[in-house]
C-alpha positions as CSV (number, residue, x, y, z in Angstrom):
1,M,-42.6,-128.3,-90.9
2,K,-44.7,-128.0,-94.0
3,F,-46.6,-131.1,-93.1
4,K,-47.4,-129.7,-89.6
5,V,-48.7,-126.4,-91.1
6,L,-50.8,-128.4,-93.7
7,L,-52.2,-130.6,-90.9
8,A,-53.0,-127.7,-88.7
9,G,-54.8,-125.9,-91.6
10,L,-56.8,-129.0,-92.4
11,L,-57.9,-129.4,-88.8
12,L,-58.8,-125.8,-88.5
13,S,-60.9,-126.0,-91.7
14,F,-62.8,-129.0,-90.2
15,Q,-63.4,-127.0,-87.0
16,V,-64.7,-123.9,-88.9
17,Q,-67.0,-126.1,-91.0
18,A,-68.4,-127.9,-87.9
19,A,-68.9,-124.5,-86.1
20,S,-70.6,-123.2,-89.2
21,E,-73.1,-126.1,-89.2
22,L,-73.7,-125.6,-85.5
23,V,-74.6,-122.0,-86.2
24,E,-76.9,-123.0,-89.0
25,K,-78.6,-125.6,-86.9
26,N,-79.1,-123.0,-84.1
27,Q,-80.6,-120.5,-86.6
28,A,-83.0,-123.2,-87.9
29,L,-84.0,-124.2,-84.3
30,A,-84.7,-120.6,-83.3
31,V,-87.0,-120.1,-86.3
32,V,-89.0,-123.3,-85.5
33,K,-89.1,-122.4,-81.9
34,N,-90.9,-119.1,-82.8
35,Y,-93.2,-120.9,-85.2
36,A,-94.0,-123.7,-82.7
37,N,-94.8,-121.3,-79.9
38,A,-97.0,-119.3,-82.2
39,I,-99.2,-122.2,-83.3
40,A,-99.1,-124.6,-80.3
41,C,-99.2,-124.8,-76.5
42,G,-97.0,-126.9,-74.2
43,T,-94.2,-127.2,-76.9
44,S,-91.0,-129.0,-76.4
45,F,-89.3,-125.5,-76.5
46,Q,-90.9,-124.5,-73.2
47,R,-89.5,-125.7,-69.9
48,D,-91.0,-128.9,-68.4
49,E,-91.7,-129.6,-64.7
50,D,-88.0,-130.1,-64.1
51,G,-87.1,-126.8,-65.8
52,K,-85.6,-128.6,-68.8
53,I,-86.2,-127.6,-72.4
54,Q,-86.6,-130.8,-74.4
55,A,-86.1,-129.7,-78.0
56,S,-82.4,-129.1,-78.8
57,I,-79.8,-129.1,-81.5
58,K,-80.0,-132.9,-81.7
59,D,-83.5,-132.5,-83.1
60,V,-82.2,-130.5,-86.1
61,F,-81.4,-132.6,-89.2
62,V,-79.4,-131.3,-92.2
63,I,-81.1,-132.4,-95.4
64,E,-79.4,-130.1,-97.9
65,K,-76.3,-128.1,-97.1
66,S,-75.5,-125.0,-99.1
67,E,-72.5,-125.4,-101.3
68,D,-72.0,-121.7,-101.9
69,D,-73.6,-118.3,-101.1
70,F,-76.4,-118.8,-103.7
71,S,-77.6,-122.3,-103.0
72,P,-80.2,-123.3,-100.5
73,S,-79.8,-125.0,-97.1
74,V,-82.7,-127.3,-95.9
75,M,-83.2,-128.5,-92.4
76,Y,-85.9,-130.5,-90.7
77,V,-86.6,-129.9,-87.0
78,L,-88.5,-132.3,-84.8
79,W,-90.5,-130.8,-82.0
80,G,-93.6,-131.6,-79.9
81,G,-96.6,-129.8,-78.7
82,D,-100.4,-129.3,-78.8
83,Q,-101.0,-127.7,-82.2
84,G,-104.0,-125.4,-82.0
85,C,-104.0,-125.6,-78.1
86,M,-106.8,-128.1,-78.0
87,G,-106.0,-129.3,-74.5
88,G,-107.1,-132.9,-74.8
89,S,-105.3,-135.9,-73.6
90,G,-104.4,-137.1,-77.1
91,T,-103.8,-133.7,-78.8
92,S,-100.0,-133.4,-78.2
93,Y,-97.8,-135.0,-80.7
94,S,-94.5,-134.5,-82.5
95,V,-94.2,-132.3,-85.6
96,L,-91.5,-132.4,-88.2
97,T,-91.0,-128.9,-89.7
98,E,-89.0,-128.1,-92.8
99,V,-87.1,-124.8,-92.9
100,T,-85.1,-123.5,-95.8
101,K,-82.6,-120.7,-96.3
102,W,-82.7,-119.8,-100.0
103,T,-79.3,-118.1,-100.0
104,A,-76.6,-117.3,-97.5
105,M,-77.9,-113.7,-97.1
106,R,-81.5,-114.8,-96.3
107,P,-82.9,-116.1,-93.0
108,Y,-84.4,-119.6,-92.5
109,V,-88.2,-119.7,-93.2
110,V,-90.7,-122.3,-92.4
111,I,-91.7,-124.2,-95.6
112,N,-94.1,-126.9,-94.2
113,D,-94.8,-129.5,-91.6
114,Y,-94.4,-133.2,-92.3
115,P,-92.1,-132.9,-95.3
116,F,-91.8,-136.7,-95.8
117,G,-95.3,-136.7,-97.5
118,E,-98.4,-138.7,-97.1
119,D,-97.0,-142.0,-98.3
120,V,-94.4,-142.0,-95.5
121,D,-96.5,-140.3,-92.8
122,K,-99.1,-143.1,-92.9
123,H,-96.4,-145.3,-91.3
124,I,-95.5,-142.8,-88.6
125,N,-97.6,-142.2,-85.5
126,Y,-96.4,-138.8,-84.5
127,R,-98.0,-139.2,-81.0
128,F,-95.7,-142.1,-80.1
129,I,-92.3,-141.6,-81.7
130,S,-89.7,-143.5,-79.7
131,E,-86.7,-143.2,-82.2
132,F,-86.0,-140.6,-84.9
133,K,-82.5,-141.0,-86.2
134,Q,-80.8,-139.6,-89.3
135,L,-78.5,-142.2,-90.8
136,G,-77.4,-140.0,-93.8
137,A,-78.5,-136.9,-95.6
138,N,-81.2,-138.9,-97.4
139,L,-81.9,-141.7,-94.9
140,F,-83.8,-141.8,-91.6
141,K,-84.7,-144.6,-89.2
142,I,-88.0,-143.9,-87.4
143,T,-89.8,-146.0,-84.8
144,S,-93.2,-145.1,-83.6
145,G,-96.2,-146.7,-82.0
146,K,-98.8,-148.5,-84.2
147,F,-102.3,-149.3,-83.1
148,A,-103.6,-152.9,-83.3
149,N,-107.3,-153.3,-84.1
150,D,-108.3,-153.7,-80.5
151,D,-106.0,-151.0,-79.0
152,S,-107.5,-148.0,-77.2
153,N,-106.5,-144.5,-78.1
154,A,-104.4,-144.3,-75.0
155,G,-101.5,-146.4,-76.3
156,P,-100.5,-148.7,-79.2
157,S,-99.4,-152.3,-78.6
158,L,-97.3,-152.4,-81.7
159,Q,-94.4,-150.4,-83.1
160,D,-93.4,-149.8,-86.7
161,T,-89.7,-149.3,-87.4
162,I,-89.2,-147.8,-90.9
163,L,-86.3,-146.7,-93.1
164,V,-87.2,-143.6,-95.1
165,E,-85.0,-142.6,-98.1
166,N,-85.2,-139.5,-100.2
167,Q,-84.9,-140.9,-103.7
168,K,-83.7,-138.6,-106.4
169,G,-86.6,-137.3,-108.6
170,I,-89.1,-139.3,-106.6
171,G,-89.0,-137.9,-103.1
172,W,-89.2,-139.6,-99.7
173,K,-90.2,-143.3,-99.7
174,V,-90.4,-146.0,-97.1
175,I,-87.8,-148.6,-98.2
176,S,-88.4,-151.0,-95.3
177,S,-91.0,-151.5,-92.5
178,H,-90.9,-153.8,-89.6
179,V,-93.9,-154.1,-87.3
180,S,-93.4,-155.8,-83.9
181,K,-95.1,-156.0,-80.5
182,I,-94.1,-153.4,-77.9
183,D,-92.5,-155.1,-74.9
């Protein structure tokens, strides 16, 4: 009997923790939605031709999870749109936005866009991201288009698949890069 009660309590605590993370992700997503719709047109938070909203909870990545009421939570949200509403054929692209909640009693706030930094971002073509996957709290796999010397601006003929790791005390770094032709 004690084992069943202990097992039920353990399962319940996992469900509460998962529900809490889902609530946190939804809060972060809502903040970035407001931010994106304030600075861009045609965002992935608006309905497309089929009435579907493209940005969702799957585009929210937990970077740092608060351990108590007084430590920060950090999330990255991937979204797309035409920043500045330029309206050109090549002005829509993906944006990675960092949001932070400094304590449990505060709301999420936008910290910056492109939090990986310049050394990583030179490998990522935010117009042509085909895969953006979090492998761990400090590890991402990203595949994006890469232009060959004779490519037009309409589309790259290469793709770069990188692994990006947040190294303690150093920040985000590309730990591997593989360039290949797009089939």
